[in-house]
C-alpha positions as MATLAB code, in Angstrom:
seq = 'XXXXXXXXXXXXXXXXXXXXXXXXXXXXXXXXXXXXXXXXXXXXXXXXXXXXXXXXXXXXXXXXXXXXXXXXXXXXXXXXXXXXXXXXXXXXXXXXXXXXXXXXXXXXXXXXXXXXXXXXXXXXXXXXXXXXXXXXXXXXXXXXXXXXXXXXXXXXXXXXXXXXXXXXXXXXXXXXXXXXXXXXXXXXXXXXXXXXXXXXXXXXXXXXXXXXXXXXXXXXXXXXXXXXXXXXXXXXXXXXXXXXXXXXXXXXXXXXXXXXXXXXXXXXXXXXXXXXXXXXXXXXXXXXXXXXXXXXXXXXXXXXXXXXXXXXXXXXXXXXXXXXXXXXXXXXXXXXXXXXXXXXXXXXXXXXXXXX';
ca = [
      21.230   35.351  -16.293;
      23.443   33.270  -14.019;
      26.692   31.646  -15.138;
      27.648   28.439  -13.376;
      30.857   26.455  -13.245;
      31.359   22.993  -11.801;
      34.592   21.050  -11.350;
      35.018   17.536   -9.899;
      37.150   16.650   -6.896;
      39.721   13.881   -7.285;
      41.172   10.794   -5.659;
      44.832   10.002   -6.242;
      45.829    6.330   -6.376;
      49.579    6.710   -6.661;
      52.419    9.124   -7.288;
      51.236   11.820   -4.874;
      54.005   14.271   -4.039;
      56.038   13.621   -7.187;
      54.158   16.480   -8.907;
      55.775   19.006   -6.557;
      58.871   20.986   -7.516;
      61.828   20.458   -7.458;
      61.295   16.682   -7.768;
      59.063   16.857  -10.850;
      61.471   19.230  -12.630;
      64.640   17.285  -11.863;
      63.312   13.697  -11.865;
      59.908   13.851  -13.540;
      56.727   13.138  -11.632;
      53.845   10.772  -12.371;
      50.351   10.530  -10.899;
      47.499    8.074  -11.441;
      44.030    8.994  -10.243;
      40.442    9.776  -11.090;
      37.792   12.386  -10.430;
      34.713   11.569   -8.355;
      31.111   12.769   -8.145;
      31.814   15.437   -5.552;
      32.261   18.949   -6.865;
      33.188   22.576   -6.365;
      30.575   25.000   -7.704;
      30.746   28.651   -8.736;
      27.762   30.809   -9.692;
      28.125   34.329  -11.091;
      25.251   36.781  -11.295;
      26.103   40.052  -13.132;
      25.095   43.302  -11.432;
      24.255   46.741  -12.814;
      26.458   48.606  -10.316;
      30.181   48.525   -9.507;
      29.951   46.146   -6.547;
      31.537   42.677   -6.459;
      29.960   40.593   -3.709;
      31.389   37.152   -2.957;
      29.479   34.593   -0.884;
      31.137   31.468    0.507;
      28.177   29.226    1.287;
      30.376   26.697    3.113;
      31.871   29.249    5.521;
      28.797   31.512    5.680;
      31.058   34.413    4.684;
      30.371   37.408    2.465;
      33.044   39.838    1.229;
      32.351   42.996   -0.787;
      34.649   44.913   -3.149;
      34.416   47.861   -5.460;
      35.392   47.241   -9.078;
      37.758   50.228   -8.983;
      39.790   49.138   -5.966;
      42.930   47.017   -6.078;
      42.463   43.534   -4.702;
      44.415   42.941   -1.494;
      45.265   39.376   -0.562;
      44.416   39.293    3.133;
      43.252   35.701    3.614;
      39.583   36.493    2.989;
      38.480   34.546   -0.105;
      41.763   35.306   -1.876;
      41.094   32.581   -4.456;
      38.211   34.648   -5.815;
      40.185   37.902   -5.833;
      43.059   36.292   -7.719;
      40.695   34.712  -10.253;
      38.928   38.046  -10.833;
      42.284   39.750  -11.328;
      43.719   37.234  -13.801;
      40.497   37.221  -15.837;
      40.448   41.028  -15.905;
      36.937   41.269  -14.477;
      36.034   44.825  -13.521;
      32.274   44.508  -13.689;
      29.774   44.299  -10.889;
      28.700   40.770  -10.005;
      27.764   38.415   -7.205;
      29.815   35.231   -6.874;
      28.607   32.200   -4.942;
      30.984   29.370   -3.971;
      30.171   25.946   -2.587;
      32.143   22.707   -2.315;
      31.068   19.163   -1.485;
      34.108   18.589    0.761;
      35.880   20.748    3.347;
      39.332   22.265    2.800;
      42.082   19.909    3.911;
      40.050   16.806    3.054;
      42.680   15.478    0.641;
      40.397   15.700   -2.395;
      42.057   18.760   -3.943;
      39.379   21.205   -2.821;
      41.156   24.581   -3.142;
      42.500   23.836   -6.619;
      39.118   22.484   -7.709;
      37.415   25.646   -6.468;
      39.897   27.640   -8.567;
      39.106   25.547  -11.655;
      35.358   26.043  -11.079;
      35.883   29.802  -10.674;
      37.936   30.147  -13.836;
      35.659   28.003  -16.005;
      32.620   30.069  -14.930;
      34.427   33.376  -15.464;
      35.690   32.253  -18.868;
      32.118   31.382  -19.870;
      30.927   34.819  -18.741;
      33.679   36.683  -20.601;
      33.507   34.525  -23.730;
      37.082   33.270  -23.276;
      37.732   29.863  -24.846;
      40.256   27.657  -23.038;
      41.014   23.999  -23.528;
      41.650   21.745  -20.525;
      45.415   22.282  -20.610;
      45.034   26.072  -20.659;
      42.451   25.987  -17.873;
      44.615   23.781  -15.647;
      47.763   25.807  -16.315;
      46.004   29.083  -15.504;
      44.603   27.589  -12.285;
      48.131   26.492  -11.337;
      49.528   29.939  -12.087;
      46.948   31.746   -9.967;
      47.160   29.406   -6.990;
      50.868   28.560   -6.900;
      52.503   31.655   -8.404;
      50.153   34.591   -7.831;
      48.944   33.521   -4.372;
      52.169   31.689   -3.440;
      50.285   28.640   -2.094;
      52.606   25.640   -1.865;
      51.540   22.523   -3.726;
      51.838   20.477   -6.870;
      50.245   20.261  -10.280;
      47.945   17.265  -10.100;
      44.805   18.819   -8.598;
      44.313   21.441  -11.294;
      44.889   19.002  -14.167;
      42.780   16.223  -12.659;
      39.834   18.559  -12.154;
      40.077   20.269  -15.539;
      40.304   17.008  -17.527;
      38.192   14.648  -15.409;
      38.067   10.855  -15.566;
      40.911    8.370  -15.126;
      44.283    9.843  -16.045;
      47.949    9.040  -15.849;
      49.642   12.436  -15.682;
      53.362   13.069  -16.167;
      54.966   16.231  -14.811;
      58.223   17.913  -15.768;
      57.476   21.419  -14.498;
      55.477   24.401  -15.741;
      54.234   24.094  -19.336;
      55.532   20.537  -19.490;
      52.646   18.413  -18.255;
      51.219   15.522  -20.270;
      47.780   14.104  -19.445;
      47.242   10.532  -20.629;
      43.538    9.566  -20.404;
      43.201    5.887  -19.490;
      40.848    3.769  -21.582;
      39.599    1.435  -18.879;
      36.814   -1.047  -19.577;
      33.514   -0.139  -17.915;
      33.348   -3.479  -16.098;
      36.728   -2.771  -14.505;
      35.613    0.716  -13.435;
      32.401   -0.648  -11.894;
      34.260   -3.399  -10.034;
      36.941   -1.000   -8.815;
      34.341    1.408   -7.460;
      32.538   -1.438   -5.681;
      35.751   -2.592   -4.037;
      36.906    0.849   -2.891;
      35.744    2.503    0.321;
      36.089    6.178    1.168;
      36.416    6.836    4.896;
      36.554   10.310    6.424;
      39.012   10.376    9.322;
      37.386   13.394   10.939;
      40.504   15.538   10.673;
      41.538   18.109    8.099;
      45.072   19.203    7.285;
      46.979   22.180    5.936;
      48.548   20.625    2.853;
      50.953   23.534    2.266;
      52.686   22.868    5.594;
      53.130   19.166    4.817;
      54.396   19.932    1.314;
      56.938   22.407    2.712;
      58.248   19.629    4.957;
      58.365   17.216    2.017;
      60.343   19.707   -0.096;
      62.706   20.324    2.819;
      63.354   16.557    3.002;
      63.994   16.292   -0.748;
      67.766   16.030   -0.408;
      67.596   13.430    2.366;
      68.425   10.000    0.977;
      65.523    8.057    2.497;
      62.905   10.651    1.528;
      64.296   10.944   -2.004;
      64.293    7.172   -2.460;
      60.711    7.060   -1.172;
      59.650    9.621   -3.803;
      61.284    7.515   -6.517;
      59.453    4.419   -5.243;
      56.124    6.274   -5.202;
      56.700    7.360   -8.790;
      57.633    3.831   -9.948;
      54.581    2.378   -8.217;
      52.288    4.760  -10.121;
      53.449    3.139  -13.379;
      52.821   -0.326  -11.934;
      49.342    0.732  -10.780;
      48.514    1.964  -14.264;
      49.473   -1.380  -15.788;
      47.505   -3.443  -13.266;
      44.434   -1.234  -13.568;
      44.372   -1.368  -17.371;
      44.675   -5.160  -17.227;
      41.930   -5.453  -14.622;
      44.190   -7.018  -11.996;
      42.360   -5.243   -9.203;
      43.618   -7.225   -6.211;
      47.173   -6.510   -7.325;
      46.171   -2.872   -7.722;
      44.855   -2.885   -4.155;
      48.126   -4.274   -2.785;
      50.072   -1.629   -4.704;
      48.048    1.011   -2.868;
      49.538   -0.333    0.347;
      53.092   -0.348   -1.019;
      52.655    3.245   -2.148;
      51.292    4.339    1.226;
      54.191    2.750    3.095;
      56.644    4.548    0.802;
      54.871    7.899    0.970;
      55.000    7.959    4.768;
      58.793    8.098    4.509;
      58.629   11.392    2.603;
      57.634   13.373    5.713;
      56.884   12.589    9.348;
      53.808   14.825    9.097;
      52.024   12.700    6.480;
      50.392   10.350    8.981;
      49.292   10.350   12.632;
      48.603    7.717   15.326;
      44.848    7.936   14.662;
      45.283    7.438   10.917;
      47.728    4.557   11.484;
      45.198    2.887   13.798;
      42.370    3.237   11.287;
      44.532    1.842    8.515;
      45.841   -1.124   10.534;
      42.313   -2.031   11.644;
      41.156   -1.874    8.024;
      43.868   -4.365    7.030;
      42.922   -6.678    9.901;
      39.289   -6.580    8.752;
      40.269   -7.638    5.232;
      41.387   -4.599    3.234;
      44.259   -5.358    0.863;
      45.589   -1.819    0.825;
      44.787    1.849    0.847;
      46.170    5.308    1.392;
      45.399    8.687    2.830;
      44.325   11.045    0.067;
      46.080   14.336   -0.535;
      49.279   15.555    1.086;
      48.550   13.702    4.323;
      47.817   14.540    7.933;
      44.046   13.986    7.745;
      41.050   13.947    5.460;
      39.865   10.890    3.563;
      41.255    7.372    3.703;
      40.829    5.316    0.523;
      40.651    1.535    1.095;
      40.603   -1.365   -1.353;
      38.674   -4.426   -0.133;
      37.743   -7.740   -1.772;
      34.023   -7.566   -2.538;
      33.072  -10.138    0.131;
      34.872   -8.242    2.914;
      34.009   -4.622    2.161;
      31.051   -4.662    4.578;
      33.290   -5.923    7.410;
      35.891   -3.261    6.739;
      33.234   -0.530    6.606;
      31.676   -1.714    9.867;
      35.053   -1.765   11.622;
      35.912    1.731   10.413;
      32.682    3.125   11.824;
      33.224    1.294   15.123;
      36.479    3.158   15.709;
      35.412    6.607   14.554;
      35.640    6.598   10.757;
      32.804    8.016    8.655;
      31.945    6.101    5.498;
      31.116    8.269    2.478;
      28.940    7.467   -0.535;
      30.658    8.299   -3.816;
      31.236    7.188   -7.386;
      33.614    7.969  -10.223;
      33.015   11.020  -12.417;
      34.357   10.772  -15.958;
      33.751   14.400  -16.967;
      35.965   17.354  -16.137;
      35.162   21.016  -15.537;
      31.911   22.256  -17.066;
      30.071   25.578  -17.349;
      26.606   26.666  -18.393;
      24.202   29.598  -18.194;
      20.733   29.616  -16.725;
      17.845   31.962  -16.001;
      16.602   31.260  -12.459;
      13.323   32.934  -13.350;
      12.375   30.044  -15.594;
      12.462   27.578  -12.704;
       9.547   27.368  -10.282;
      11.026   26.459   -6.911;
       7.697   26.612   -5.081;
       5.474   23.673   -4.198;
       3.481   22.252   -7.070;
       0.143   20.603   -6.434;
      -0.620   17.699   -8.719;
      -4.135   16.359   -9.175;
      -5.116   13.017  -10.630;
      -8.174   13.320  -12.877;
      -9.467   10.485  -14.991;
      -6.159    8.659  -14.590;
      -4.126   11.650  -15.839;
      -1.842   13.840  -13.705;
      -2.608   17.520  -14.224;
      -0.243   20.328  -13.249;
      -2.040   23.660  -12.648;
      -0.829   26.453  -14.896;
];
């Protein structure tokens, strides 16, 4: 038997950074965003011995532990060690991890990996958690146990899935408001949005530390308040289907967010963004904490091809994607029931026959 967990990555439209303490505790934070059809995966195969073997397929790394030893956080797949510890797993197993985007891409990869790990481990151990409990536990392990700087949005976005407006007031005081958006609006929004990989990754914790350090500076604080207010405006425009207005609000939010820290953008990102606007984009933003990763751009439908072509001309990489309306999921499977070999199919008397 193999237990699998899958959690979706996310794109944030507005409010990024307001989910980080102390701002969210003292002022209240607000995020609007959605999950997309790119995922973090975890597979767990129980073993008969006392060995825990963890494989990171993305980094081609394997780490081995003994179930009796204390886990030491040394930078080698610490997310897995912390998840094993909090779930109380002291049984032999092999764990396989894989993610559809690299760390530092701005899609919430590390937190999504944690959600995928926990949902698979909970399935294995028979632990029932709702989406709030899953997200809160993922936050605890990543932010408190491992001391990784960051906010709340990634864990909650991945656990719940879909379009959400999330309000933050600190630990155990997060409210997820699922948005009931008409399907036609979702389809049109997806068609008008482009996802462009800038070719750079970032260390979000370093940028967040700088943002927190700037919290008491007047301009940075006012920028955070503007970003929060714009997330409410984005929610209203999206629910009403005013997509061009929504696209322009992306630009307003990006201009405000850049004032929160000098490390959020770079000359290369600024060039890509300015060229996108010249080609016809109404607005956009860098996803995640900043510094690199994916650039999200809103374009009128008749100009999206021009914007995409210009991005590729100057080094951007366009990415196929779509919205994902489901959150974290888990299931069990028996690999032995699947035949992964080649199957020869013969056509006899107009009927396809599969050899037994």
